[in-house]
N, C-alpha and C positions, 0 to 999 in steps of 0.2 A: 781427366774428366770425360765422362760419357754424355753424349747427346742424342735425344731421341725425339722424332717427329711422331706425334700420335693424332690420328684422323679417324673418322668414322661417318657412316651414314650419308655417302654422297649421292646415293640413289641415281646412278648413271652419269653423273657429272665428272667425266674423265679428265676434262680440261683442268679443273681445280687441283687435282692430284699431280698432274705434270707440271703446273705452275709451282707447287710446293717442292716438288723434287728439284726443280730448276734453281729455286730461291735457296734451298738448303741442300747442297750436293754432297757435302762432305760429313754427314752425321754418321754416328755408329749404327743406328737402327732406325727403321721406318715401320711403325706398327699401324696396321689398318684392321679396324674393329667390326667390319661387317657391313652389309647393305650397300655394297658397291653396284650391284646389278650388272657387273661386267664379267666376262668369262675369265676363268682362272688362267688361261693361256695369255691374257693381256699381258704385254711387256711391262706395265707398271708393276705386276706381281714378281718381277724379278729383284726389285728393290724392296718393295713393301712386304712385310711378314703379315699375311691376312688370315682371318678366320671368317667363317660364314655367318651370315645374318639371316633373319627370317625372310628377307627378300631376295637371297642369292640362291641360285640353282645349280651351281657348279660343284666342284670337288674340293672346295675349301674345306679344312678341318673345323669342326665345331669349336674347339679350344686349342690352344697352344701354350706349352710351358717352356720358357726360355732362360737359361742360365748365362749370366755373362758377370764376370769379374766378382763372383760371390753373390750376385743378386739374382734371385728368382722371379720372374716375370710371368704372370698368368694372364693370357689374353683370351677374351671371349666377347661375343656380341652381347650376351647378357639375357636375351629372351629365353633361353633354356633354365635360367636361374631366377625367373620371375622379378627382374629388376624394376619392372613398372610398380610392383607391390612392396618394394624394399629390398634391402641388401642382405637379409638374414641368410638366405641360401648360398649366396655368393661368398659371404664372410666365411661360412662353414666349409665351403670347397677350398677357398684360400687357405684356411687353417690346416686343413687335411693336406694340403699340398705343400705346405710351409713356404708358401709365397711371400715375397716382400712387397711387391707391387702387384696390383691387379689393375688391367686396363679393360674397360668395358664400354659399350655404346648402348644402342637400342632407344633410349629415352628422348634423344635429340636434345638434351639438356646438360650443360657443362656442369660438372660436379666434381669437387675434389675433397675427400675426407681420409682421415686417418682413423681406423677402427682396429683396436686391440694391437696397436703396433704395426698394422699393414696399411700401406698407402693405396687408396682407391682413386683412379683417375678416369672420369668420363669426359672425353673431349667435346662432347655435344655433337652437333651435326654442322659439318662446314657448308652444307647446301640447304638444308631445310631446318633451321633452328626452330625449337618450341619453348623459347624462354625469353625474358625481358632483358637479359644481359647484353645481347647483341642480335638485332634483327638481320645482321649480315652472315650469321654462321660463326662457327668457333672451332678452333683446334688448339692443341697444346704442344708446347716443347718442354721436355723433361731435360734438365742437366743434373748430372749426378757427380758430386765430388766425394772425397774421402769421408766427409762429416755430414753432408747435407744433400737433400733433394730440393732442386729449385725448379718450380713449376711455373712457367709463363704462359698466359692465356691470351690468345690473339684472335681478332675477327678475320674473316675471309680476306680482307684487304691488307692483312699482315700488320694492323694496328694493335698494339698492346691494349688490352681492354682496361677501361677505367673502372676498376673495381678496387675495393679497400686494400687488399694485399695482392699485388702483382708485381714481381713474383711472389708466390707463396713459398716460404722456406721451410721445410720440415727437417728435423735433425734426424739422421740415420741412426738405427739401432745397430750398430756394428757389434758383431758378437766374436 
């Protein structure tokens, strides 16, 4: 099983990322999806694989494509793909890259969707949420088994969100 912590849009809140690294020290990956407003030399980014957001001014890459155990992850902040207006451009890019999972941020709103067999995860903002799901901010833990993706949604205080399906279980398209 693979475990991944997915966070985004902390806007200078370094402490919350340190807390999550301390709480989840042995995960396989730590994805950070932009707008940290921290320097790329910050020690956090020795653990977190990070991409640049519209509020970042360092040398983070705009996107990242990561392959692990036969799964392609496409990481982006989302602003360069117009995610505030919909996911069409992001879906097109994911298809072109043959990504299995797309992780993006920017909207500050938790969102999990499967589109054309691709899993799209926006963990929302752990520091400045813009939704009614949790006024405390949100992040996601993704567990990957041989047959399923299990998506757990938490608030900033590490409480599992009280939403209809948590964890959300999505069958993998094993090819």
